[in-house]
RODO-2510 file (C-alpha; in nm, 4 decimals, decimal comma):
residues 465
     n   res          X          Y          Z
     1     m    13,8724    10,0155   -11,1841
     2     l    13,7128    10,2907   -10,9685
     3     e    13,7993    10,6398   -11,0169
     4     p    14,0955    10,7690   -10,7873
     5     r    13,8651    10,9995   -10,6015
     6     l    13,5435    10,7559   -10,5434
     7     r    13,7874    10,4720   -10,4732
     8     t    13,9551    10,7295   -10,1813
     9     m    13,6304    10,7601   -10,0425
    10     w    13,5695    10,3843   -10,0565
    11     l    13,8716    10,2892    -9,8586
    12     a    13,8116    10,6092    -9,6311
    13     n    13,4614    10,4787    -9,5320
    14     a    13,5779    10,0991    -9,5278
    15     a    13,8487    10,1871    -9,2580
    16     s    13,5751    10,3703    -9,0574
    17     g    13,4014    10,0879    -9,0268
    18     a    13,1117    10,2091    -9,2415
    19     a    12,9155     9,9147    -9,3860
    20     a    12,8304    10,0473    -9,7205
    21     v    12,8673    10,4067    -9,9235
    22     a    12,6036    10,4925   -10,1826
    23     v    12,7517    10,6327   -10,4791
    24     r    12,4902    10,8503   -10,6963
    25     t    12,5554    10,8333   -11,0635
    26     p    12,3406    11,0038   -11,3321
    27     r    12,0043    10,8324   -11,4406
    28     p    12,0371    10,7181   -11,7734
    29     v    11,7834    10,9359   -11,9908
    30     f    11,5700    10,6823   -12,2136
    31     a    11,4677    10,7607   -12,5812
    32     a    11,1160    10,6862   -12,4226
    33     q    11,1075    10,9282   -12,1689
    34     a    11,2600    11,1952   -12,3831
    35     r    10,9701    11,1789   -12,6122
    36     r    10,7399    11,1957   -12,3437
    37     a    10,8580    11,4879   -12,2173
    38     q    10,8303    11,6399   -12,5470
    39     r    10,4727    11,5238   -12,5971
    40     e    10,3780    11,6937   -12,2817
    41     a    10,5588    12,0053   -12,3768
    42     v    10,2929    12,2777   -12,4011
    43     v    10,3309    12,4582   -12,7897
    44     a    10,1690    12,8003   -12,7300
    45     s    10,0401    12,9655   -13,0442
    46     d     9,7804    13,1434   -13,2740
    47     l     9,9060    13,4520   -13,1169
    48     e     9,6729    13,7393   -13,2293
    49     v     9,6586    14,0808   -13,1077
    50     v     9,2760    14,0891   -13,1799
    51     t     9,1641    14,4395   -13,0351
    52     v     9,2825    14,7605   -12,9383
    53     t     9,1114    15,0825   -12,8107
    54     d     9,2787    15,3779   -12,6544
    55     h     9,2909    15,1986   -12,3021
    56     s     9,2683    14,8248   -12,3741
    57     a     9,4057    14,5368   -12,5593
    58     v     9,3171    14,2090   -12,6066
    59     i     9,5658    13,9287   -12,7237
    60     t     9,4554    13,5598   -12,7768
    61     w     9,6544    13,2249   -12,8697
    62     t     9,6144    12,8389   -12,7818
    63     t     9,8236    12,5866   -12,5962
    64     r     9,8391    12,2496   -12,7278
    65     t    10,0533    11,9223   -12,6684
    66     w    10,1652    11,6661   -12,8887
    67     n     9,9533    11,3191   -12,8806
    68     r    10,0726    10,9725   -12,9543
    69     a    10,0057    11,0044   -13,3294
    70     g    10,2109    11,2999   -13,3500
    71     r     9,9657    11,5482   -13,3844
    72     l     9,8831    11,8420   -13,1669
    73     r     9,6177    11,8540   -12,9280
    74     p     9,4432    12,1567   -12,6964
    75     a     9,6177    12,1572   -12,3491
    76     p     9,4866    12,3568   -12,0530
    77     a     9,7566    12,5878   -11,9358
    78     d     9,7792    12,8943   -11,7293
    79     t     9,7436    13,2768   -11,9219
    80     e     9,9863    13,5082   -11,8682
    81     l    10,0585    13,8347   -12,0056
    82     r    10,3477    14,0712   -11,9751
    83     i    10,3577    14,4338   -12,0833
    84     v    10,5418    14,7484   -12,0844
    85     p    10,5657    15,1038   -12,2664
    86     a    10,7606    15,0593   -12,5724
    87     d    10,9934    15,3775   -12,5140
    88     g    11,0666    15,2305   -12,1775
    89     r    11,3906    15,0530   -12,0823
    90     g    11,2327    14,7973   -11,8622
    91     r    11,1464    14,4646   -11,8936
    92     p    10,7522    14,3578   -11,9460
    93     r    10,5996    14,2780   -11,6317
    94     v    10,3140    14,0509   -11,5681
    95     l     9,9800    14,2507   -11,5773
    96     v     9,7311    13,9478   -11,6238
    97     f     9,7786    13,6295   -11,4820
    98     e     9,4910    13,3640   -11,4614
    99     g     9,5801    13,0229   -11,2922
   100     m     9,2552    12,8950   -11,4181
   101     r     9,3924    12,6336   -11,6904
   102     t     9,2710    12,6470   -12,0332
   103     a     9,3567    12,5705   -12,3925
   104     y     9,1859    12,8883   -12,5313
   105     h     9,3332    13,2022   -12,3744
   106     y     9,1775    13,5205   -12,3807
   107     a     9,4189    13,8188   -12,2008
   108     e     9,2898    14,1368   -12,1832
   109     v     9,4710    14,4302   -12,0253
   110     r     9,3187    14,7754   -11,9327
   111     d     9,4340    15,1010   -11,8025
   112     l     9,6763    15,1681   -12,1066
   113     e     9,7402    15,5326   -12,2383
   114     p     9,5984    15,6530   -12,5679
   115     g     9,8133    15,6807   -12,8135
   116     r    10,1290    15,4722   -12,6668
   117     a    10,3348    15,1935   -12,7864
   118     y    10,3695    14,8862   -12,5446
   119     r    10,5864    14,5679   -12,5939
   120     f    10,4053    14,2686   -12,4774
   121     e    10,4858    13,8972   -12,4142
   122     a    10,2332    13,5943   -12,4028
   123     y    10,3243    13,2892   -12,1962
   124     s    10,1725    12,9541   -12,1035
   125     d    10,2956    12,7686   -11,8582
   126     g    10,6654    12,9524   -11,9387
   127     q    10,5989    12,8671   -12,3160
   128     r    10,6036    13,1770   -12,5124
   129     a    10,3139    13,2054   -12,7485
   130     v    10,4207    13,2689   -13,0910
   131     p    10,1924    13,3365   -13,4273
   132     a    10,0635    13,0374   -13,6208
   133     r    10,1847    13,0026   -13,9838
   134     t     9,9704    13,2463   -14,1567
   135     l    10,0581    13,5336   -14,3291
   136     v     9,7860    13,7734   -14,1761
   137     t     9,9860    13,7733   -13,8224
   138     r    10,3187    13,6849   -13,9402
   139     r    10,3864    13,9213   -14,2207
   140     s    10,6247    14,2262   -14,1458
   141     g    10,5202    14,4841   -13,9417
   142     t    10,2256    14,3052   -13,7457
   143     p    10,1978    14,3608   -13,3672
   144     e    10,2380    13,9753   -13,3305
   145     s    10,5627    13,9477   -13,5209
   146     t    10,6955    14,2656   -13,3902
   147     g    10,5493    14,1988   -13,0243
   148     v    10,4360    14,5982   -13,0177
   149     f    10,1147    14,7362   -13,0370
   150     t    10,0019    15,0984   -13,0036
   151     t     9,6901    15,2274   -12,8323
   152     l     9,4447    15,4507   -13,0389
   153     t     9,3847    15,7703   -12,9976
   154     p     9,0276    15,8575   -12,9433
   155     p     8,8108    16,1203   -13,1158
   156     p     8,7659    16,4357   -12,9563
   157     g     8,4531    16,5419   -12,7429
   158     r     8,2193    16,2953   -12,5173
   159     l     8,1348    15,9399   -12,6077
   160     l     7,7435    15,9676   -12,7520
   161     r     7,6784    15,6264   -12,8257
   162     t     7,8025    15,2533   -12,9055
   163     l     7,6555    15,0523   -13,1500
   164     a     7,7774    14,6593   -13,2516
   165     l     7,8179    14,5375   -13,5881
   166     a     7,7459    14,2021   -13,6528
   167     n     7,6576    13,9526   -13,9349
   168     d     7,6282    13,6116   -14,0260
   169     l     7,4608    13,4132   -13,7652
   170     h     7,3376    13,1268   -13,9552
   171     y     7,0950    13,0404   -13,6763
   172     g     7,0383    12,6519   -13,7611
   173     e     7,3251    12,5612   -13,9670
   174     p     7,4032    12,2033   -13,8925
   175     a     7,8006    12,2097   -14,0336
   176     s     8,0372    12,5385   -14,1025
   177     g     8,2882    12,5769   -14,3387
   178     l     8,0670    12,4569   -14,6233
   179     f     8,1633    12,5851   -14,9650
   180     a     8,0535    12,5281   -15,3009
   181     g     8,0626    12,1724   -15,1926
   182     l     8,4598    12,1751   -15,2150
   183     f     8,5000    12,1484   -14,8657
   184     d     8,3672    11,9183   -14,6167
   185     g     8,2121    12,1124   -14,2809
   186     l     8,2700    12,0937   -13,9431
   187     r     8,0185    11,9764   -13,6946
   188     h     7,9614    12,0598   -13,3032
   189     s     7,9566    11,7066   -13,1337
   190     t     7,7068    11,7980   -12,8733
   191     d     7,5941    12,1602   -12,9083
   192     e     7,3832    12,3615   -13,1829
   193     y     7,7097    12,6225   -13,2388
   194     p     7,4859    12,8927   -13,4012
   195     e     7,2959    12,9314   -13,0728
   196     f     7,5797    12,9672   -12,8355
   197     m     7,8103    13,1732   -13,0950
   198     l     7,5072    13,4279   -13,0814
   199     q     7,4232    13,3823   -12,7065
   200     a     7,7832    13,4512   -12,6258
   201     m     7,7931    13,7688   -12,8317
   202     l     7,4507    13,9246   -12,6691
   203     e     7,6136    13,8505   -12,3106
   204     d     7,9103    14,0065   -12,4248
   205     l     7,7388    14,3472   -12,5602
   206     r     7,5432    14,3752   -12,2226
   207     l     7,8853    14,4004   -11,9886
   208     p     8,0168    14,6902   -11,8723
   209     d     8,3520    14,6910   -12,0763
   210     r     8,1504    14,6748   -12,4050
   211     g     7,8521    14,8574   -12,3107
   212     a     7,6718    14,8247   -12,6618
   213     d     7,3258    15,0551   -12,6697
   214     h     7,2284    14,9085   -13,0158
   215     l     7,2634    14,5931   -13,2389
   216     v     7,3235    14,5957   -13,5954
   217     v     7,2751    14,2678   -13,7825
   218     a     7,3507    14,2537   -14,1446
   219     g     7,2009    13,9629   -14,2627
   220     d     7,2244    13,6022   -14,2713
   221     l     7,0474    13,5442   -13,9266
   222     t     6,9179    13,2183   -14,0426
   223     d     7,0663    12,9257   -14,2253
   224     s     6,7901    12,8783   -14,4733
   225     g     6,4817    13,0999   -14,3837
   226     t     6,3083    12,8264   -14,2429
   227     a     6,0151    12,9181   -13,9735
   228     e     6,1462    12,7360   -13,7072
   229     q     6,4676    12,9381   -13,7626
   230     s     6,3308    13,2661   -13,8001
   231     r     6,1452    13,2248   -13,4828
   232     g     6,4243    13,1117   -13,2844
   233     v     6,6809    13,4105   -13,3681
   234     r     6,3957    13,6320   -13,3402
   235     d     6,3422    13,4759   -12,9661
   236     s     6,7172    13,5089   -12,8986
   237     l     6,7407    13,8802   -13,0140
   238     d     6,4159    13,9821   -12,8397
   239     q     6,5702    13,8532   -12,4840
   240     w     6,8381    14,0842   -12,5831
   241     g     6,6136    14,4076   -12,6490
   242     n     6,3288    14,5354   -12,8862
   243     l     6,3497    14,5307   -13,2574
   244     g     6,3424    14,8777   -13,4222
   245     r     6,4671    15,0421   -13,0814
   246     d     6,7405    14,8436   -12,9428
   247     y     6,8283    14,6028   -13,2407
   248     f     6,8143    14,6419   -13,6429
   249     v     6,8545    14,3880   -13,8928
   250     c     6,8233    14,2891   -14,2789
   251     r     6,7824    14,0028   -14,4918
   252     g     7,0648    13,8042   -14,6011
   253     n     7,0844    13,5329   -14,8723
   254     h     7,0705    13,2737   -14,6796
   255     d     6,6969    13,4107   -14,5246
   256     v     6,5391    13,3901   -14,8717
   257     r     6,3040    13,0988   -14,9243
   258     p     6,2623    12,9584   -15,2865
   259     p     5,9386    13,2185   -15,4433
   260     e     5,6978    12,9295   -15,4531
   261     e     5,7400    12,9087   -15,0699
   262     t     5,6216    13,1255   -14,7533
   263     d     5,8709    13,3796   -14,6629
   264     h     5,8919    13,3050   -14,3209
   265     w     6,1795    13,5293   -14,2230
   266     g     5,9659    13,8315   -14,3882
   267     q     5,6437    13,7164   -14,1755
   268     v     5,9093    13,7322   -13,8579
   269     f     6,0997    14,0588   -13,9106
   270     h     5,9798    14,2391   -14,2005
   271     a     5,9234    14,1779   -14,5880
   272     r     6,1359    14,1478   -14,8780
   273     d     6,2959    14,4357   -15,0985
   274     r     6,1806    14,6524   -14,8334
   275     l     6,3999    14,9501   -14,7199
   276     v     6,4047    15,0107   -14,3329
   277     e     6,4605    15,3251   -14,1652
   278     y     6,5531    15,4305   -13,8034
   279     f     6,6805    15,7409   -13,5739
   280     v     6,8630    15,6971   -13,2486
   281     g     6,9466    15,9848   -13,0792
   282     g     6,9501    16,2046   -13,4325
   283     l     7,1617    15,9160   -13,5976
   284     r     6,9946    15,7117   -13,9001
   285     l     7,0164    15,3791   -13,9665
   286     i     6,9073    15,2725   -14,3110
   287     g     6,8632    14,8745   -14,3966
   288     l     6,8717    14,7638   -14,7205
   289     d     6,7482    14,3989   -14,8773
   290     t     7,0440    14,3537   -15,1261
   291     t     6,9476    13,9383   -15,1812
   292     r     6,8210    13,7766   -15,5108
   293     v     6,5441    13,5330   -15,5542
   294     r     6,8205    13,2745   -15,6155
   295     g     7,2031    13,3160   -15,6278
   296     a     7,4704    13,4283   -15,3816
   297     g     7,4748    13,7728   -15,5298
   298     g     7,3780    14,1127   -15,4320
   299     t     7,0935    14,3441   -15,6437
   300     l     6,8839    14,6243   -15,5522
   301     d     6,5258    14,6205   -15,6931
   302     p     6,4236    14,9992   -15,8341
   303     a     6,1706    15,0731   -15,6213
   304     q     6,4001    15,0573   -15,3308
   305     l     6,6916    15,2058   -15,4713
   306     a     6,4366    15,5314   -15,5334
   307     h     6,3149    15,5052   -15,1712
   308     l     6,6884    15,5310   -15,0673
   309     r     6,7649    15,8472   -15,3178
   310     e     6,4463    16,0334   -15,1885
   311     l     6,5411    15,9587   -14,8014
   312     l     6,9249    16,0981   -14,8635
   313     r     6,7668    16,3705   -15,0815
   314     g     6,5582    16,4781   -14,7820
   315     e     6,8093    16,4982   -14,5431
   316     p     7,1873    16,4738   -14,7176
   317     d     7,3443    16,6154   -14,4129
   318     r     7,2227    16,3897   -14,1119
   319     p     7,4541    16,1530   -14,0036
   320     t     7,3925    15,8059   -14,1540
   321     l     7,4712    15,4397   -14,1076
   322     i     7,3923    15,2259   -14,3859
   323     f     7,3867    14,8201   -14,4022
   324     g     7,3163    14,5829   -14,6254
   325     h     7,4322    14,2053   -14,6735
   326     h     7,6230    14,1831   -14,9712
   327     p     7,9733    14,4035   -14,9862
   328     v     7,9511    14,7120   -15,2436
   329     t     8,3075    14,8008   -15,3620
   330     r     8,5423    14,7202   -15,6456
   331     h     8,8087    14,6084   -15,4120
   332     a     8,5509    14,3495   -15,2198
   333     a     8,4616    14,2014   -15,5555
   334     v     8,8411    14,1439   -15,6748
   335     s     8,9629    14,0348   -15,2873
   336     n     8,6923    13,7703   -15,1811
   337     p     8,7101    13,4039   -15,2706
   338     g     8,3690    13,3807   -15,4633
   339     g     8,4854    13,6609   -15,7183
   340     p     8,2430    13,9969   -15,8414
   341     g     7,9422    13,7538   -15,9178
   342     f     7,9475    13,7250   -15,5078
   343     v     7,8880    14,0641   -15,3680
   344     l     7,6557    14,3609   -15,5096
   345     d     7,6138    14,4095   -15,8976
   346     r     7,8229    14,6408   -16,0470
   347     f     7,5103    14,8689   -16,1521
   348     n     7,3577    14,9097   -15,8036
   349     a     7,7235    14,9774   -15,6505
   350     a     7,8020    15,2573   -15,8667
   351     a     7,4424    15,3842   -15,8042
   352     l     7,5022    15,3622   -15,4281
   353     h     7,8293    15,5589   -15,4912
   354     a     7,6526    15,7915   -15,6875
   355     l     7,3745    15,8294   -15,3992
   356     y     7,6580    15,8655   -15,1036
   357     a     7,8356    16,1337   -15,2976
   358     t     7,5221    16,3453   -15,2859
   359     a     7,4566    16,2886   -14,9205
   360     p     7,7720    16,3685   -14,7221
   361     g     7,5958    16,2717   -14,3997
   362     v     7,6621    15,9030   -14,4887
   363     f     7,9553    15,8000   -14,3320
   364     l     7,9668    15,4140   -14,2909
   365     h     7,8200    15,1430   -14,4680
   366     h     7,8427    14,7939   -14,3085
   367     s     7,8041    14,4766   -14,4826
   368     g     7,8503    14,0858   -14,4208
   369     h     7,8355    13,7749   -14,6467
   370     t     8,2104    13,7726   -14,6980
   371     h     8,2608    13,6357   -14,3186
   372     r     8,5911    13,8412   -14,2950
   373     n     8,7311    14,1904   -14,1541
   374     r     8,7765    14,4385   -14,4259
   375     l     8,7649    14,7654   -14,4807
   376     s     8,7264    14,8141   -14,8121
   377     r     8,8413    15,1068   -15,0634
   378     p     8,5307    15,3071   -15,2089
   379     d     8,5124    15,3176   -15,6043
   380     s     8,5228    15,6826   -15,5953
   381     g     8,6610    15,9776   -15,3864
   382     i     8,3581    15,9856   -15,1225
   383     g     8,4146    15,9895   -14,7373
   384     v     8,2543    15,6432   -14,6647
   385     e     8,3859    15,3813   -14,5141
   386     f     8,2746    15,0394   -14,6515
   387     l     8,3468    14,8052   -14,3406
   388     e     8,2991    14,4205   -14,3864
   389     v     8,2790    14,2510   -14,0336
   390     g     8,3523    13,8817   -13,9776
   391     a     8,1088    13,5917   -13,8754
   392     v     7,9412    13,5764   -13,5537
   393     k     7,9394    13,2017   -13,6217
   394     e     8,2446    13,0776   -13,6620
   395     y     8,6462    13,2270   -13,6493
   396     p     8,6937    13,4818   -13,5884
   397     g     8,3791    13,4691   -13,4028
   398     g     8,2632    13,7956   -13,2482
   399     y     8,1411    14,1544   -13,3529
   400     t     8,2926    14,5155   -13,4347
   401     l     8,1818    14,7965   -13,1734
   402     v     8,1706    15,1491   -13,3317
   403     r     8,2093    15,4348   -13,0396
   404     i     8,1077    15,7356   -13,1677
   405     y     8,2280    16,0559   -13,0055
   406     e     8,1390    16,4077   -13,0844
   407     g     8,4601    16,4453   -13,3012
   408     g     8,4232    16,1308   -13,4580
   409     y     8,3976    15,6974   -13,4294
   410     m     8,6331    15,4606   -13,3014
   411     v     8,6207    15,0869   -13,4798
   412     n     8,7114    14,7748   -13,2782
   413     f     8,6537    14,4072   -13,3695
   414     c     8,5765    14,2130   -13,0644
   415     k     8,5982    13,8495   -13,0351
   416     t     8,3277    13,6669   -12,8276
   417     r     8,4552    13,5507   -12,4562
   418     s     8,2743    13,2351   -12,3560
   419     e     8,4929    12,9144   -12,3068
   420     a     8,2615    12,7631   -12,5735
   421     a     8,2834    13,0556   -12,8081
   422     r     8,6732    13,0383   -12,7904
   423     r     8,6722    12,6437   -12,8134
   424     w     8,4701    12,6637   -13,1309
   425     s     8,6563    12,9780   -13,2893
   426     t     8,9878    12,7912   -13,2652
   427     r     8,8559    12,4852   -13,3925
   428     t     8,7081    12,6561   -13,6895
   429     r     9,0267    12,8094   -13,7675
   430     s     9,1316    12,5077   -13,9605
   431     q     8,8631    12,5378   -14,2322
   432     y     8,8983    12,5971   -14,6057
   433     l     9,2854    12,3693   -14,5708
   434     g     9,3883    12,5924   -14,2623
   435     m     9,3552    12,9106   -14,5006
   436     h     9,0577    13,0530   -14,2978
   437     p     9,2570    13,2893   -14,0631
   438     d     9,4249    13,4715   -14,3664
   439     h     9,1079    13,5183   -14,5301
   440     a     8,8579    13,6128   -14,1813
   441     l     9,0934    13,7581   -13,9518
   442     g     9,1758    14,1078   -14,1482
   443     s     9,4306    14,3163   -14,0734
   444     f     9,5033    14,5006   -13,7603
   445     v     9,3889    14,8592   -13,9176
   446     d     9,0680    14,6365   -14,0538
   447     r     8,9691    14,5512   -13,6926
   448     n     9,0980    14,9023   -13,5063
   449     h     9,0799    15,2197   -13,6296
   450     v     8,9594    15,6100   -13,5684
   451     v     8,7941    15,8316   -13,7974
   452     r     8,7710    16,2005   -13,7291
   453     r     8,3627    16,3218   -13,8250
   454     d     8,1767    16,5877   -13,6937
   455     f     7,8808    16,4341   -13,4597
   456     s     7,8608    16,7035   -13,2325
   457     g     7,4527    16,7400   -13,3028
   458     l     7,3838    16,3805   -13,2004
   459     c     7,2384    16,3259   -12,8639
   460     a     7,4132    16,1308   -12,5864
   461     e     7,0890    15,9361   -12,5054
   462     p     6,9201    15,6686   -12,6700
   463     s     6,5332    15,7221   -12,8151
   464     a     6,2938    15,5327   -12,9866
   465     s     6,2471    15,5524   -13,3743
***
């Protein structure tokens, strides 16, 4: 039997001589079609508020779809970022939209007001991006979990110069994520990832929105300190600037060859156990060689420590940034997966704290080695920041900018922006059983903060040492 309304329509059409009538009925939705629609739907995740300055913010995420095996794979989609002041009542409006489709999204919004809170939403193909299942971005109060970030308030006075802090290039490394034989490394299928990750950073630093005057590389420039690796990384850095004027380096444990072999890194850069000192516009940079002949841990030989004591005693009030490969503090020792034996030994760490206590000009100690962003507490009540910076060669894949003003400095970690760098950074998130983001990204404050300090005596113009 026909439904009464349809039967009436059929009789009316028959009486009017119509040959036929089409009756539209819903098409059945088959299970296979439903599964296909679910597979093709974009999943937007890995949301990270990476960088927040006084006037800008960088937010990244990844888009994926399900494949037939039930696994997520990268999938291109558009990029959309909506922003509104958090104290307003309006809905977030689109401030960034990029129609060029990518799976590795990088949205930077500019012209924000200093010291103001903003609500944000990130979308790809209409799907809102959410944080990955990692504690570092999902814990209570993070910008990713609240959907709110607050721009920094810059130090007072003029911007004098911008330093880029970087480390752990590992030029020549064949696989990323190796650790004490416990984890298999990730290999790139076509390119040498340390090379394009380094190149991506160097290209970034010259762009006007980064504007780095100098680059400081705190060790592990190479994978194993061979002649080929040492010359290769030197050639890349020399294309960016001049050693000792534009960029400055110290040795890391991966740059050390066995004692019976030639010190190729030393021939290309500078000799072992040597302290290096440079001046740029009144700012002093001191690089330490904290490496051992064997082993991953760090130390300082007595002659180098004595040289540092002499320099700091001669000009204790001069604004000074010190860099060495191995972290220094107890906090760093107990919080890294390698334990206390992975950082600078306790005797020399205590000696550095004692020296810094007598040299109030020392304001920041930059180190690498742990491949993470971490603002570490000093062991004593000294006014020095101990800052570890994430690796260039893998996730989170970037560098830290230190913008020095007359009244202090602003710290911002930045991811490198090339498509190849974003793709590799996303892939290496999975290192160490997927726990690498919790270890390496660091908290919002580790990556973005302001310190008040008097730098009014520094020059704004770069000068050679």
